[in-house]
N, C-alpha and C positions, 0 to 999 in steps of 0.2 A: 483820802483820796485811793488808797490801794487797795480797800475793799471794794472800791466804785469799779473800779478796772476790772480787777479780780471778775465783779459780775457782769460786768459787759462785755465779757470774754466767753465766760462759762453757763452765763445762765442761771446759776448759783453762789450760795456764798461760802466763803471759806472754811468758817466758822459756823458752829450749830449748835442748838442748848433749845430745849423747852422752856426756859425759864431764862432771868435774867443771869444767877448768878450760874448755871453751867454753862449760857454764852461765855463770861468773863472767862469761867473756867478753862472753857476752848482755847480763845485766846491766846491767853499766859499760856497755856499746858501744853496744845495739840501742835503736831510739827503740820506745816504747811505742806498743801497733795493739790497733785495740781490733777484730771480728771482725763481720761484718754483723747483727750482730743488734739491734731496735730495744731498746732498753733510756732508761731516764729520762736526761734530763744533769744534772743534781744527782747523780748514779749517777755516771756516766762521768767529770765534775768530780770526784766524793769520789775515785776509782780515783786520776786524773792524780795527786791531792795526794795522797795518800799512797805511791805507787811515782815520786815522784818523785826525781831519780837523787844529787842531794846532801841527804845527811841535815839538813841548814841548811836547808834551802829546804821540805823537806818538812815535811806536817800535822802539829801535833804531839796526842799524846794530849787536854792541856788545850781543845785546837782541838777535837777532834773531839765532845769532852763537851758545849764550849758550843751544838752546832750540833743538838743533840739535838729 
């Protein structure tokens, strides 16, 4: 869901590679960067929480529902 929200917000993917292994490497090792677009801080924080590398630390669907 985080990748989709990022793509809808910025019209590009947060991680990129020419091959599947390059994409997986980017997802695992690259720092999440945001384009120079003005977006609300709350949206930026939500995307960060959704794209946290460690699944145990990532925001849960239940937590997302509570923040409606």
